[in-house]
Backbone as CSV, one residue per row, in Angstrom:
resi,resn,N_x,N_y,N_z,CA_x,CA_y,CA_z,C_x,C_y,C_z
1,MET,114.744,84.669,133.039,114.381,84.369,131.655,114.249,85.659,130.859
2,THR,114.723,85.673,129.644,114.676,86.873,128.814,113.258,87.151,128.332
3,ASP,112.827,88.397,128.482,111.526,88.817,127.970,111.601,88.829,126.448
4,PRO,110.730,88.063,125.747,110.803,88.041,124.274,110.667,89.406,123.636
5,LEU,110.003,90.357,124.313,109.832,91.682,123.722,111.156,92.420,123.632
6,THR,112.131,92.048,124.466,113.407,92.743,124.450,114.340,92.191,123.379
7,ILE,113.959,91.098,122.735,114.829,90.459,121.752,114.542,91.032,120.374
8,ARG,115.514,91.677,119.780,115.379,92.123,118.406,115.912,91.023,117.504
9,ARG,115.167,90.743,116.443,115.546,89.640,115.573,116.923,89.833,114.949
10,LEU,117.638,88.765,114.716,118.945,88.836,114.077,118.762,88.580,112.591
11,TYR,118.948,89.591,111.773,118.619,89.482,110.364,119.813,89.126,109.486
12,GLY,121.032,89.156,110.035,122.180,88.892,109.182,122.313,89.989,108.138
13,ARG,122.646,89.612,106.915,122.790,90.600,105.847,121.435,91.198,105.502
14,ARG,121.363,92.518,105.467,120.113,93.190,105.157,120.034,93.572,103.687
15,THR,121.065,93.270,102.944,121.041,93.502,101.505,121.400,92.212,100.785
16,GLY,120.873,92.050,99.574,121.172,90.876,98.767,122.076,91.271,97.620
17,HIS,121.592,91.067,96.397,122.390,91.446,95.233,122.471,92.962,95.112
18,LYS,123.443,93.434,94.377,123.601,94.861,94.155,122.413,95.399,93.383
19,LEU,121.911,96.538,93.833,120.746,97.121,93.179,121.103,97.620,91.789
20,ARG,120.152,97.440,90.865,120.306,98.045,89.546,120.161,99.561,89.671
21,GLN,120.600,100.265,88.649,120.593,101.723,88.721,119.194,102.276,88.968
22,GLY,118.204,101.708,88.270,116.837,102.174,88.460,116.329,101.919,89.870
23,GLN,116.690,100.769,90.429,116.273,100.460,91.787,116.937,101.390,92.792
24,ALA,118.235,101.635,92.607,118.954,102.532,93.504,118.376,103.945,93.435
25,SER,118.019,104.370,92.247,117.427,105.698,92.077,116.068,105.783,92.761
26,LEU,115.305,104.699,92.673,113.991,104.658,93.326,114.133,104.776,94.837
27,VAL,115.077,104.043,95.409,115.321,104.115,96.849,115.732,105.529,97.241
28,GLU,116.621,106.102,96.481,117.123,107.439,96.799,116.024,108.495,96.693
29,ARG,115.152,108.336,95.713,114.112,109.344,95.485,112.901,109.160,96.381
30,LEU,112.385,107.933,96.456,111.079,107.713,97.070,111.137,107.365,98.552
31,LEU,112.119,106.575,98.956,112.125,106.132,100.356,112.152,107.292,101.344
32,PRO,112.968,108.329,101.136,112.923,109.437,102.102,111.561,110.112,102.201
33,GLU,110.791,110.069,101.117,109.477,110.724,101.110,108.458,109.968,101.952
34,ILE,108.577,108.633,102.002,107.532,107.838,102.667,108.078,107.032,103.846
35,ALA,109.300,107.305,104.256,109.870,106.573,105.388,109.236,107.032,106.703
36,VAL,109.000,106.085,107.595,108.561,106.420,108.949,109.693,107.171,109.644
37,PRO,109.409,108.283,110.307,110.479,108.990,111.029,111.212,108.056,111.978
38,GLU,112.493,108.277,112.130,113.317,107.367,112.913,113.114,107.514,114.408
39,GLU,112.617,108.647,114.851,112.475,108.879,116.284,111.143,109.550,116.581
40,GLY,110.730,109.434,117.839,109.550,110.128,118.318,108.273,109.348,118.130
41,PRO,107.200,109.776,118.791,105.900,109.116,118.646,105.397,109.237,117.210
42,ILE,104.606,108.261,116.803,104.008,108.291,115.473,102.534,107.928,115.583
43,ASP,101.734,108.489,114.709,100.323,108.157,114.633,99.834,108.485,113.239
44,ALA,98.556,108.275,112.989,98.022,108.495,111.643,98.198,109.944,111.199
45,ARG,97.975,110.888,112.102,98.072,112.292,111.715,99.510,112.680,111.379
46,SER,100.474,112.200,112.150,101.865,112.563,111.866,102.365,111.908,110.583
47,LEU,101.813,110.757,110.230,102.265,110.052,109.031,101.496,110.451,107.780
48,PHE,100.181,110.705,107.936,99.333,110.928,106.756,98.584,112.261,106.768
49,GLY,98.710,112.998,107.856,98.096,114.316,107.907,96.641,114.336,108.305
50,ASP,96.090,113.181,108.688,94.697,113.128,109.128,94.537,111.950,110.081
51,ASP,93.301,111.729,110.526,93.033,110.684,111.525,92.437,109.430,110.898
52,ARG,92.923,109.052,109.756,92.424,107.880,109.042,92.699,106.598,109.819
53,PRO,91.969,105.508,109.527,92.290,104.202,110.110,93.717,103.806,109.757
54,LEU,94.337,103.031,110.628,95.753,102.720,110.493,95.974,101.213,110.570
55,ALA,96.913,100.713,109.761,97.237,99.293,109.737,98.748,99.116,109.655
56,VAL,99.227,97.982,110.159,100.658,97.658,110.133,100.844,96.270,109.545
57,GLU,101.826,96.137,108.639,102.249,94.815,108.195,103.652,94.559,108.734
58,ILE,103.787,93.467,109.458,105.029,93.112,110.147,105.824,92.185,109.237
59,GLY,106.835,92.740,108.567,107.605,91.962,107.609,106.833,91.775,106.322
60,PHE,106.924,92.732,105.384,106.053,92.691,104.200,106.673,91.969,103.010
61,GLY,107.833,91.332,103.185,108.437,90.608,102.069,108.771,91.546,100.932
62,ARG,108.218,91.287,99.749,108.419,92.181,98.600,107.278,93.187,98.436
63,GLY,106.304,93.159,99.328,105.296,94.210,99.365,104.021,93.954,98.606
64,GLU,103.857,92.743,98.015,102.673,92.539,97.180,101.369,92.557,97.987
65,HIS,101.387,91.972,99.185,100.175,91.984,100.007,99.853,93.407,100.473
66,MET,100.856,94.097,100.987,100.631,95.466,101.454,100.124,96.360,100.335
67,ALA,100.708,96.239,99.152,100.261,97.057,98.025,98.826,96.727,97.646
68,GLY,98.483,95.447,97.668,97.112,95.054,97.365,96.123,95.611,98.365
69,GLN,96.476,95.540,99.647,95.608,96.095,100.678,95.468,97.606,100.520
70,ALA,96.588,98.282,100.246,96.550,99.735,100.117,95.695,100.172,98.923
71,ALA,95.750,99.398,97.844,94.934,99.725,96.678,93.452,99.513,96.961
72,MET,93.137,98.467,97.750,91.736,98.191,98.084,91.162,99.200,99.068
73,ARG,92.026,99.816,99.885,91.569,100.689,100.968,92.319,102.014,100.926
74,PRO,92.031,102.861,99.947,92.789,104.119,99.793,92.618,105.086,100.958
75,ASP,91.569,104.910,101.763,91.343,105.813,102.899,91.986,105.300,104.181
76,MET,92.685,104.166,104.125,93.391,103.626,105.281,94.883,103.864,105.110
77,GLY,95.575,104.132,106.196,97.018,104.303,106.157,97.728,103.009,106.502
78,PHE,98.754,102.667,105.735,99.484,101.412,105.910,100.938,101.692,106.270
79,ILE,101.394,101.060,107.345,102.790,101.116,107.748,103.390,99.739,107.487
80,GLY,104.371,99.675,106.626,105.036,98.417,106.336,106.413,98.387,106.970
81,CYS,106.715,97.286,107.662,108.005,97.131,108.335,108.740,95.941,107.733
82,GLU,109.953,96.176,107.260,110.726,95.121,106.604,112.211,95.452,106.736
83,PRO,113.021,94.529,107.252,114.438,94.843,107.468,115.314,94.724,106.234
84,PHE,114.831,94.049,105.185,115.709,93.742,104.055,115.501,94.724,102.900
85,LEU,116.611,95.228,102.377,116.561,96.233,101.320,115.872,95.707,100.072
86,ASP,116.110,94.457,99.692,115.462,93.910,98.499,113.943,93.980,98.628
87,GLY,113.434,93.675,99.817,112.006,93.759,100.042,111.496,95.184,99.966
88,VAL,112.242,96.102,100.544,111.856,97.512,100.497,111.803,98.007,99.054
89,VAL,112.762,97.590,98.239,112.745,97.963,96.827,111.474,97.446,96.156
90,GLY,111.093,96.205,96.462,109.864,95.658,95.898,108.649,96.485,96.268
91,ALA,108.553,96.857,97.546,107.412,97.664,97.987,107.427,99.043,97.344
92,LEU,108.603,99.656,97.259,108.696,100.971,96.626,108.259,100.920,95.168
93,THR,108.563,99.825,94.502,108.159,99.668,93.104,106.635,99.681,92.985
94,TYR,105.943,98.950,93.878,104.480,98.970,93.868,103.947,100.368,94.164
95,VAL,104.498,101.012,95.187,104.038,102.347,95.559,104.184,103.305,94.387
96,ASP,105.315,103.208,93.692,105.604,104.121,92.589,104.706,103.845,91.391
97,GLN,104.616,102.593,90.965,103.878,102.298,89.737,102.371,102.374,89.927
98,ASP,101.891,102.142,91.164,100.447,102.174,91.417,99.976,103.487,92.026
99,GLY,100.898,104.398,92.264,100.521,105.700,92.816,99.912,105.605,94.199
100,LEU,100.463,104.765,95.053,99.908,104.542,96.389,100.431,105.617,97.345
101,ASP,99.557,106.531,97.738,99.979,107.597,98.642,99.602,107.311,100.095
102,ASN,99.144,106.103,100.366,98.706,105.741,101.717,99.610,104.678,102.347
103,VAL,100.875,104.658,101.943,101.844,103.696,102.460,103.043,104.441,103.042
104,ARG,103.485,103.997,104.215,104.723,104.464,104.814,105.569,103.242,105.144
105,ILE,106.889,103.377,105.043,107.778,102.224,105.162,108.830,102.456,106.244
106,HIS,109.033,101.412,107.040,110.119,101.385,108.018,111.043,100.238,107.655
107,MET,112.294,100.550,107.297,113.255,99.502,106.997,113.949,99.113,108.302
108,GLY,113.355,98.143,108.987,113.887,97.728,110.272,112.897,96.849,110.991
109,ASP,113.095,96.688,112.282,112.292,95.808,113.123,110.929,96.434,113.403
110,ALA,109.874,95.673,113.212,108.517,96.182,113.443,108.296,96.590,114.892
111,LEU,108.998,95.954,115.825,108.820,96.317,117.230,109.175,97.776,117.467
112,ASP,110.149,98.298,116.721,110.549,99.690,116.877,109.417,100.642,116.513
113,VAL,108.569,100.243,115.572,107.404,101.050,115.186,106.257,100.839,116.165
114,LEU,105.963,99.588,116.470,104.838,99.300,117.359,104.983,99.996,118.707
115,GLU,106.185,100.019,119.221,106.398,100.634,120.531,106.125,102.137,120.511
116,ARG,106.188,102.767,119.352,106.013,104.220,119.251,104.593,104.628,118.883
117,LEU,103.739,103.669,118.580,102.339,103.961,118.273,101.533,104.104,119.561
118,PRO,100.504,104.953,119.567,99.626,105.025,120.736,98.882,103.704,120.927
119,ASP,98.554,103.380,122.146,97.721,102.212,122.398,96.364,102.402,121.722
120,ALA,95.767,101.286,121.295,94.451,101.279,120.660,94.391,102.224,119.453
121,SER,95.451,102.216,118.624,95.488,103.102,117.461,95.394,102.361,116.137
122,LEU,95.510,101.024,116.149,95.511,100.245,114.912,94.163,99.578,114.673
123,ASP,93.740,99.573,113.426,92.546,98.834,113.025,92.893,97.426,112.554
124,LYS,94.078,97.273,111.965,94.482,95.979,111.428,95.989,95.793,111.606
125,ALA,96.383,94.511,111.701,97.804,94.157,111.711,97.959,92.809,111.032
126,TRP,99.066,92.649,110.307,99.349,91.404,109.592,100.737,90.885,109.929
127,LEU,100.843,89.580,110.054,102.124,88.875,110.180,102.038,87.683,109.239
128,LEU,102.633,87.803,108.062,102.462,86.797,107.016,103.784,86.124,106.689
129,HIS,103.820,84.825,106.839,104.982,84.002,106.505,106.273,84.530,107.136
130,PRO,106.258,84.702,108.459,107.475,85.157,109.131,108.524,84.052,109.178
131,ASP,109.753,84.446,109.465,110.825,83.475,109.662,110.426,82.551,110.813
132,PRO,110.370,81.233,110.576,109.915,80.327,111.640,110.967,80.047,112.709
133,TRP,112.225,80.469,112.469,113.286,80.150,113.431,113.159,78.691,113.845
134,ARG,113.483,77.797,112.941,113.158,76.376,113.059,113.767,75.685,114.268
135,LYS,114.981,76.081,114.660,115.636,75.403,115.769,114.976,75.780,117.096
136,ALA,114.781,74.788,117.950,114.076,75.014,119.208,114.753,76.088,120.053
137,ARG,116.075,76.129,120.007,116.777,77.097,120.856,116.588,78.532,120.363
138,HIS,116.078,78.687,119.135,115.831,80.011,118.588,114.357,80.410,118.679
139,ALA,113.539,79.581,119.328,112.102,79.856,119.369,111.794,81.212,119.991
140,LYS,112.642,81.649,120.907,112.405,82.935,121.564,112.524,84.100,120.597
141,ARG,113.111,83.866,119.428,113.254,84.935,118.447,112.057,85.040,117.505
142,ARG,111.133,84.112,117.610,109.934,84.209,116.774,109.101,85.422,117.191
143,PHE,108.522,86.084,116.193,107.632,87.187,116.549,106.450,86.663,117.350
144,MET,106.002,85.475,117.006,104.899,84.873,117.747,105.393,84.419,119.115
145,ASN,105.447,85.357,120.037,105.776,85.120,121.428,104.923,86.054,122.272
146,PRO,104.724,85.744,123.528,103.815,86.562,124.344,104.167,88.049,124.373
147,GLY,105.457,88.391,124.405,105.827,89.807,124.449,105.394,90.569,123.221
148,PRO,105.846,90.190,122.029,105.421,90.904,120.823,103.917,90.845,120.571
149,ILE,103.299,89.702,120.818,101.862,89.597,120.585,101.095,90.446,121.598
150,GLY,101.599,90.544,122.799,100.989,91.450,123.771,101.074,92.894,123.315
151,LEU,102.174,93.250,122.662,102.321,94.600,122.132,101.338,94.847,120.999
152,VAL,101.167,93.878,120.112,100.164,94.004,119.051,98.779,94.196,119.655
153,ALA,98.468,93.415,120.673,97.164,93.538,121.331,96.966,94.935,121.908
154,ALA,98.015,95.482,122.509,97.903,96.810,123.112,97.665,97.886,122.063
155,LYS,98.223,97.711,120.867,98.122,98.741,119.838,96.855,98.625,119.000
156,LEU,96.227,97.453,118.979,94.973,97.288,118.241,93.800,97.872,119.013
157,LYS,92.882,98.488,118.283,91.635,98.935,118.878,90.773,97.723,119.244
158,PRO,89.907,97.823,120.235,88.926,96.749,120.445,88.144,96.504,119.154
159,GLY,88.065,95.258,118.748,87.438,94.915,117.483,88.399,94.903,116.321
160,GLY,89.645,95.337,116.545,90.649,95.324,115.493,91.022,93.910,115.085
161,LEU,91.571,93.763,113.879,91.830,92.446,113.290,93.328,92.189,113.179
162,PHE,93.740,91.009,113.624,95.119,90.545,113.459,95.098,89.284,112.614
163,ARG,95.833,89.314,111.492,95.906,88.160,110.603,97.319,87.585,110.607
164,PHE,97.370,86.257,110.621,98.642,85.545,110.633,98.581,84.433,109.597
165,GLY,99.619,84.323,108.760,99.668,83.263,107.761,101.026,82.591,107.742
166,THR,101.033,81.262,107.531,102.282,80.515,107.453,102.053,79.193,106.747
167,ASP,103.148,78.631,106.230,103.089,77.281,105.664,103.966,76.331,106.475
168,HIS,104.422,76.780,107.644,105.349,75.990,108.448,104.599,75.300,109.589
169,PRO,104.514,73.965,109.599,103.682,73.274,110.586,104.132,73.462,112.025
170,VAL,105.431,73.564,112.263,105.893,73.792,113.637,105.468,75.176,114.115
171,TYR,105.575,76.153,113.218,105.173,77.511,113.595,103.666,77.583,113.824
172,VAL,102.899,76.834,113.055,101.446,76.808,113.276,101.126,76.376,114.699
173,ARG,101.716,75.270,115.119,101.441,74.771,116.476,101.893,75.771,117.532
174,TRP,103.064,76.337,117.311,103.588,77.321,118.264,102.670,78.546,118.332
175,ALA,102.287,79.051,117.163,101.451,80.249,117.107,100.091,80.007,117.757
176,MET,99.503,78.860,117.509,98.201,78.569,118.116,98.317,78.506,119.628
177,MET,99.421,77.952,120.123,99.636,77.900,121.565,99.741,79.312,122.146
178,VAL,100.506,80.173,121.471,100.674,81.540,121.953,99.358,82.300,121.895
179,MET,98.661,82.219,120.760,97.436,82.994,120.603,96.300,82.474,121.482
180,ASN,96.206,81.159,121.621,95.143,80.607,122.472,95.364,80.944,123.941
181,GLY,96.616,81.254,124.288,96.903,81.627,125.666,96.785,83.110,125.936
182,HIS,96.424,83.892,124.909,96.325,85.337,125.098,94.866,85.739,125.292
183,PRO,94.532,86.360,126.413,93.124,86.640,126.710,92.511,87.755,125.885
184,ASP,93.325,88.522,125.163,92.795,89.683,124.447,92.423,89.387,123.003
185,PHE,92.565,88.115,122.568,92.251,87.779,121.186,91.201,86.673,121.099
186,GLU,90.319,86.820,120.122,89.311,85.814,119.800,89.603,85.270,118.408
187,TRP,89.754,83.947,118.302,90.036,83.316,117.013,88.750,83.256,116.198
188,LEU,88.777,83.821,115.012,87.592,83.879,114.157,87.574,82.685,113.211
189,ALA,87.308,81.530,113.758,87.225,80.312,112.936,86.106,79.432,113.485
190,GLU,85.195,79.032,112.601,84.102,78.137,112.979,84.223,76.780,112.309
191,THR,84.835,76.759,111.122,85.033,75.508,110.388,86.456,75.476,109.856
192,PRO,86.995,74.303,109.471,88.349,74.247,108.905,88.541,75.159,107.701
193,ARG,87.498,75.367,106.926,87.613,76.244,105.760,88.063,77.644,106.157
194,ASP,87.706,78.073,107.356,88.030,79.424,107.795,89.525,79.648,107.969
195,PHE,90.309,78.580,108.145,91.754,78.766,108.257,92.541,78.018,107.176
196,LEU,91.827,77.332,106.276,92.501,76.626,105.187,92.315,77.297,103.827
197,VAL,91.390,78.241,103.730,91.112,78.940,102.472,91.394,80.424,102.669
198,ARG,92.196,80.968,101.786,92.553,82.387,101.880,91.338,83.263,101.589
199,PRO,91.036,84.212,102.483,89.910,85.115,102.235,90.122,85.946,100.973
200,ASP,89.028,86.391,100.381,89.096,87.139,99.130,89.872,88.446,99.273
201,ASP,89.836,89.067,100.451,90.529,90.342,100.639,91.919,90.151,101.252
202,TRP,92.530,89.000,100.979,93.862,88.665,101.478,94.746,88.394,100.266
203,PRO,95.375,89.433,99.689,96.195,89.229,98.488,97.300,88.197,98.726
204,GLU,97.537,87.374,97.722,98.544,86.324,97.826,99.948,86.932,97.829
205,THR,100.818,86.397,98.679,102.218,86.807,98.665,103.029,85.830,97.827
206,ARG,104.212,86.247,97.416,105.071,85.349,96.635,105.532,84.168,97.475
207,TYR,105.646,84.363,98.786,106.036,83.256,99.650,104.938,82.197,99.699
208,GLU,103.699,82.662,99.743,102.580,81.725,99.721,102.528,80.970,98.402
209,ALA,102.704,81.692,97.301,102.669,81.040,95.989,103.774,79.995,95.877
210,LYS,104.956,80.320,96.382,106.060,79.356,96.359,105.728,78.133,97.203
211,ALA,105.143,78.341,98.376,104.764,77.226,99.235,103.773,76.314,98.534
212,ARG,102.819,76.904,97.833,101.842,76.109,97.094,102.516,75.290,95.996
213,ARG,103.452,75.909,95.295,104.155,75.188,94.223,104.935,73.995,94.786
214,LEU,105.422,74.145,96.009,106.173,73.067,96.651,105.266,72.027,97.299
215,GLY,103.970,72.232,97.200,103.022,71.285,97.769,102.758,71.457,99.247
216,HIS,103.125,72.596,99.812,102.913,72.843,101.231,101.475,73.285,101.500
217,GLU,100.979,72.909,102.646,99.715,73.457,103.105,99.973,74.866,103.624
218,VAL,98.997,75.762,103.465,99.105,77.126,103.978,97.915,77.372,104.893
219,TRP,98.190,78.006,106.024,97.149,78.272,107.008,96.941,79.778,107.152
220,TYR,95.678,80.165,107.321,95.276,81.564,107.396,94.495,81.781,108.692
221,PHE,95.076,82.530,109.608,94.438,82.747,110.915,93.994,84.185,111.039
222,GLN,92.794,84.359,111.577,92.253,85.678,111.835,91.814,85.768,113.289
223,TYR,92.261,86.813,113.964,91.932,87.027,115.373,91.365,88.428,115.547
224,ARG,90.353,88.518,116.381,89.770,89.819,116.714,90.246,90.242,118.102
225,ARG,90.625,91.512,118.198,90.986,92.077,119.501,89.723,92.275,120.324
226,ILE,89.681,91.644,121.459,88.507,91.730,122.319,88.488,93.075,123.052
């Protein structure tokens, strides 16, 4: 059986529409300045020059959640991983207009970054509205699998927080099965409100807003690294 950690997601086209001149200029100017190095070990000091707390967002979409978190926590370093250029442009726009100097971006698979971080180096990690890979035969490509989640557990400090959000009911059931079977995580939920209401320090993503407009339920899961 294939180890899910060895499976890199198949993203298809990594670019959408042609970038406007301003967007292309932003990518050319800013991305090299804040890109995660392509090779070698990485940690807070190599990325930000100090030993600040570190967080990772796995697939940041257009970057609104990551930018919101970075603005709320200027002393924390944020690594955003996103394979699609349109999303990277969105995040760069937030970084540029809001003057966020605590964000680094990897345009690619988050596993490539997680594997290069020291164990017990992350304070927080987010996986928000990932591709659900709806077909059963593609379930092994979901990030929510024992291999990738085991890697997240290894990189989080004891007491570190992992947040997961989705509006897809099949993915909810799958994710709960995976997380409930992992001994290193404690689900921080005492009442239904704890996973049905978005916490105040959880900025809304455009995917969540779209799901709400379509009448979908959205679930918010928080797990503590034991």
